C-alpha positions in Angstrom: -109.1 -49.9 -12.1 -109.6 -46.2 -11.5 -106.0 -45.2 -12.1 -106.2 -46.4 -15.7 -108.7 -43.7 -16.6 -107.4 -40.3 -17.7 -109.4 -37.3 -16.5 -107.4 -34.6 -18.2 -110.2 -32.7 -20.0 -109.1 -29.9 -22.3 -110.7 -26.5 -21.9 -113.0 -26.9 -24.9 -114.5 -30.1 -23.5 -115.0 -28.5 -20.1 -116.8 -25.6 -21.7 -119.1 -27.9 -23.6 -119.9 -30.3 -20.7 -120.3 -27.4 -18.1 -120.4 -29.5 -14.9 -120.8 -27.6 -11.6 -118.7 -29.1 -8.7 -121.8 -30.0 -6.7 -121.7 -33.1 -4.6 -124.0 -34.7 -2.0 -126.7 -32.0 -2.1 -129.6 -34.6 -2.2 -129.6 -35.1 1.6 -129.0 -38.8 0.9 -132.4 -39.1 -0.7 -132.8 -40.5 -4.3 -135.8 -38.9 -6.2 -139.1 -40.5 -5.0 -142.3 -41.0 -6.9 -144.2 -37.7 -7.0 -141.4 -35.5 -5.8 -140.6 -33.8 -9.1 -144.3 -32.9 -9.7 -144.7 -31.9 -6.0 -141.7 -29.5 -6.1 -142.7 -28.0 -9.5 -146.2 -27.3 -8.4 -145.1 -25.8 -5.1 -142.6 -23.5 -6.8 -145.2 -22.5 -9.4 -147.5 -21.2 -6.6 -144.6 -19.6 -4.8 -140.9 -19.7 -6.0 -139.8 -19.0 -2.5 -141.6 -22.0 -1.0 -138.3 -23.9 -0.3 -137.0 -20.9 1.7 -139.9 -20.7 4.1 -140.0 -22.4 7.5 -143.2 -24.2 6.7 -141.9 -25.7 3.5 -142.0 -29.2 4.9 -145.7 -28.7 5.9 -146.6 -27.3 2.5 -144.8 -30.1 0.6 -146.0 -32.7 3.0 -142.5 -34.1 3.8 -139.8 -33.9 6.4 -137.3 -31.0 6.4 -134.5 -32.9 4.8 -136.8 -34.3 2.2 -138.0 -30.8 1.3 -134.3 -29.8 0.7 -133.9 -32.9 -1.4 -137.0 -32.1 -3.5 -135.6 -28.6 -4.1 -132.2 -30.0 -5.2 -133.7 -32.6 -7.5 -136.2 -30.2 -9.2 -133.3 -27.8 -10.0 -131.0 -30.6 -11.0 -133.5 -32.1 -13.4 -134.0 -28.5 -14.6 -137.8 -28.4 -14.2 -136.9 -25.5 -11.9 -134.2 -22.9 -12.5 -133.1 -21.0 -9.4 -136.3 -22.4 -7.7 -138.7 -21.0 -10.3 -140.4 -23.1 -13.0 -138.1 -23.3 -16.1 -139.3 -23.3 -19.7 -138.6 -27.1 -19.8 -140.6 -27.6 -16.5 -143.6 -25.7 -18.0 -143.5 -27.7 -21.2 -143.3 -31.0 -19.3 -145.3 -30.4 -16.1 -147.3 -27.2 -16.6 -151.0 -27.1 -17.3 -151.6 -29.1 -20.5 -147.9 -30.1 -20.3 -146.3 -33.0 -22.2 -146.6 -35.3 -19.2 -148.0 -33.3 -16.3 -148.2 -36.2 -13.9 -145.1 -38.1 -15.1 -147.2 -41.1 -16.2 -145.2 -42.0 -19.3 -142.1 -44.1 -18.4 -140.3 -42.5 -21.4 -140.3 -39.2 -19.5 -137.8 -40.8 -17.1 -135.3 -41.0 -19.9 -135.9 -37.4 -20.7 -135.3 -36.4 -17.1 -132.2 -38.6 -16.9 -130.8 -36.7 -19.9 -131.8 -33.4 -18.4 -130.0 -34.2 -15.2 -126.7 -34.8 -17.1 -126.8 -32.1 -19.8 -125.3 -28.7 -19.4 -125.2 -27.1 -17.0 -125.1 -30.2 -14.8 -125.6 -29.9 -11.0 -124.9 -33.5 -10.3 -121.1 -33.9 -10.8 -120.9 -37.6 -9.6 -123.8 -38.5 -11.9 -122.0 -36.9 -14.8 -118.8 -38.6 -14.0 -120.5 -42.1 -13.6 -122.2 -42.0 -17.0 -119.7 -40.0 -19.1 -116.2 -40.3 -17.8 -116.0 -43.6 -15.9 -115.6 -45.9 -18.8 -115.7 -49.4 -17.2 -118.8 -51.4 -18.0 -118.3 -53.8 -15.1 -117.3 -52.3 -11.7 -117.5 -52.5 -8.0 -118.7 -49.8 -5.7 -115.1 -49.3 -4.6 -113.9 -49.0 -8.2 -116.4 -46.2 -8.8 -115.5 -44.4 -5.5 -111.8 -44.6 -6.1 -112.0 -43.2 -9.6 -114.5 -40.5 -8.6 -111.9 -39.4 -6.0 -109.5 -38.7 -8.9 -112.2 -36.7 -10.7 -113.0 -34.8 -7.5 -109.3 -33.9 -7.2 -109.4 -32.2 -10.6 -112.6 -30.1 -10.1 -113.2 -29.7 -6.4 -110.4 -31.0 -4.2 -111.9 -29.8 -1.0 -114.9 -32.0 -1.2 -114.8 -34.7 1.5 -114.7 -38.3 0.6 -117.8 -38.9 2.7 -119.7 -36.7 0.2 -118.5 -38.8 -2.7 -119.6 -42.0 -0.9 -123.1 -40.5 -0.3 -123.3 -39.7 -4.0 -122.3 -43.2 -5.1 -124.8 -44.8 -2.7 -127.5 -42.5 -4.0 -126.6 -43.3 -7.7 -126.7 -47.0 -7.2 -129.9 -46.7 -5.1 -131.4 -44.6 -7.9 -130.7 -46.8 -10.9 -130.3 -50.4 -9.5 -133.4 -52.4 -8.7 -133.2 -53.4 -5.1 -133.9 -56.9 -3.6 -136.6 -56.2 -1.0 -138.6 -58.1 1.5 -142.1 -58.0 0.1 -143.6 -58.6 3.5 -142.2 -55.3 4.9 -142.7 -52.7 2.1 -142.1 -49.1 3.2 -141.5 -45.8 1.2 -137.8 -46.3 1.9 -137.8 -49.8 0.5 -139.6 -48.9 -2.7 -137.5 -48.7 -5.8 -136.7 -45.3 -7.3 -138.6 -44.7 -10.5 -135.3 -44.5 -12.4 -134.7 -48.2 -11.9 -137.2 -48.6 -14.7 -134.5 -47.5 -17.1 -132.7 -50.8 -16.5 -129.4 -49.0 -17.2 -127.3 -50.5 -14.3 -127.7 -54.0 -12.9 -126.1 -56.0 -10.1 -123.4 -58.4 -11.2 -123.1 -61.4 -8.9 -123.5 -59.6 -5.6 -124.7 -56.3 -4.1 -121.4 -54.6 -4.5 -120.6 -55.4 -8.1 -122.5 -53.8 -11.1 -122.6 -53.6 -14.8 -123.9 -51.0 -17.3 -126.3 -52.5 -19.8 -125.1 -51.2 -23.1 -127.1 -51.3 -26.3 -130.8 -51.0 -27.4 -133.2 -49.9 -24.6 -136.6 -51.3 -25.3 -138.4 -48.7 -23.2 -136.5 -45.7 -24.7 -138.7 -44.3 -27.5 -137.0 -43.3 -30.7 -138.4 -39.7 -30.5 -136.9 -39.2 -27.0 -133.5 -40.4 -28.2 -133.5 -38.4 -31.5 -134.6 -35.2 -29.6 -131.6 -35.6 -27.2 -129.3 -36.2 -30.1 -130.5 -32.9 -31.7 -130.1 -31.1 -28.4 -126.6 -32.4 -28.0 -125.8 -31.2 -31.6 -127.0 -27.8 -30.6 -124.5 -27.7 -27.7 -121.5 -28.8 -29.7 -122.2 -28.2 -33.4 -121.4 -24.5 -33.8 -124.4 -24.1 -36.0 -123.5 -27.0 -38.2 -126.2 -29.1 -39.7 -124.5 -32.5 -39.3 -122.9 -34.5 -36.6 -121.3 -37.9 -36.8 -123.0 -40.9 -35.2 -119.7 -41.8 -33.4 -119.8 -38.4 -31.6 -123.4 -39.0 -30.6 -122.4 -42.3 -29.1 -118.9 -41.9 -27.6 -118.3 -38.2 -26.8 -118.4 -37.0 -23.2 -121.8 -35.6 -22.6 -123.4 -37.4 -25.5 -126.8 -39.3 -25.5 -124.9 -42.5 -26.2 -122.9 -42.1 -23.0 -125.9 -41.0 -21.0 -128.1 -43.8 -22.2 -125.3 -46.4 -22.7 -126.2 -47.0 -26.4 -124.5 -48.7 -29.4 -124.1 -46.9 -32.7 -126.8 -49.2 -34.3 -129.3 -48.3 -31.6 -128.8 -44.6 -32.4 -129.0 -45.2 -36.1 -132.2 -47.3 -35.8 -133.9 -44.6 -33.8 -133.0 -41.9 -36.3 -134.3 -44.0 -39.2 -137.5 -44.8 -37.3 -138.3 -41.1 -36.7 -137.3 -40.2 -40.3 -139.8 -42.8 -41.6 -142.6 -41.8 -39.3 -142.5 -38.0 -39.7 -141.4 -35.2 -41.9 -138.9 -33.8 -39.3 -136.2 -32.7 -41.6 -133.7 -35.3 -40.3 -131.8 -38.0 -42.1 -128.8 -40.3 -42.0 -126.1 -40.1 -44.6 -123.0 -42.3 -45.3 -119.9 -40.5 -46.7 -116.8 -42.6 -47.2 -117.8 -44.9 -44.4 -118.6 -42.0 -41.9 -122.3 -42.1 -40.9 -123.7 -38.7 -40.2 -126.9 -37.4 -38.7 -128.2 -34.5 -40.8 -130.9 -32.0 -40.0 -132.3 -29.2 -42.1 -133.0 -26.5 -39.4 -131.9 -25.4 -35.9 -131.5 -28.6 -33.9 -132.9 -27.4 -30.6 -136.1 -26.2 -32.2 -136.3 -29.5 -34.1 -135.9 -31.4 -30.8 -138.7 -29.6 -29.1 -141.0 -30.1 -32.1 -140.3 -33.9 -32.1 -141.0 -34.1 -28.4 -144.2 -32.0 -28.8 -145.4 -34.4 -31.5 -144.5 -37.5 -29.5 -146.4 -36.4 -26.4 -149.3 -35.1 -28.3 -149.6 -38.4 -30.1 -149.5 -40.2 -26.7 -152.5 -38.1 -25.5 -154.5 -38.6 -28.7 
């Protein structure tokens, strides 16, 4: 299956997607409940907390887990070079959008943040954007990831790729567990709530669930569409729905959406608020239009969404 997929990305696309060749930096740990908030708060007190010998004590976890928390907080971009980022402050700071990560919709926002430029999780970017099979086995994903690895970081060991694939599937796929012996290790990762990857028949075969996601708020989706437009639009005020759904690095690929799901979300936000956005149809080409700078519009939509949730 893997050898049918072309990975020859042109220079323009590589510049837009901006994926760093980082593999297996998570110490085999998927993100756990509380880790992102714990890491952000620790770095807010002292940005050098992860470099100190007593970091595991201050974070209340083992040494490898402390390294994993550092990795995930930077990968999700709530930290930037171990210091709180602007996004981290808006989301997790005092009076932030969702300071304690209580809204399940925030998981979608973090998933998007993990994949958007500059992405520090190359295997994750590959899985959601470049690997185009909806039904696959663990081996299919590994074999095709090896081809991708060869094009961006040929010295990375296959063992690192296997660790990434195991972590991805553990992160997004709900696990069958023995309820009588629940431990922290057996608990599902919070990102299984996205329901974006499911098992297909047995524990080694999987499928992406493509289409509408009932727990993905329209505002979160529209904000990511605007942010994507800010990356690729060269100051244009329109972008086609097909680009938002099918382009490498797009919200449609990250969230596994259909064109109708994206259109419905845009129409819903347009009806609910005066956000300066609209859909237009020109000669059969459906376009997403916005009246001002898309990144600022995205932040405004997110701010209003979270403020309304609090109210």
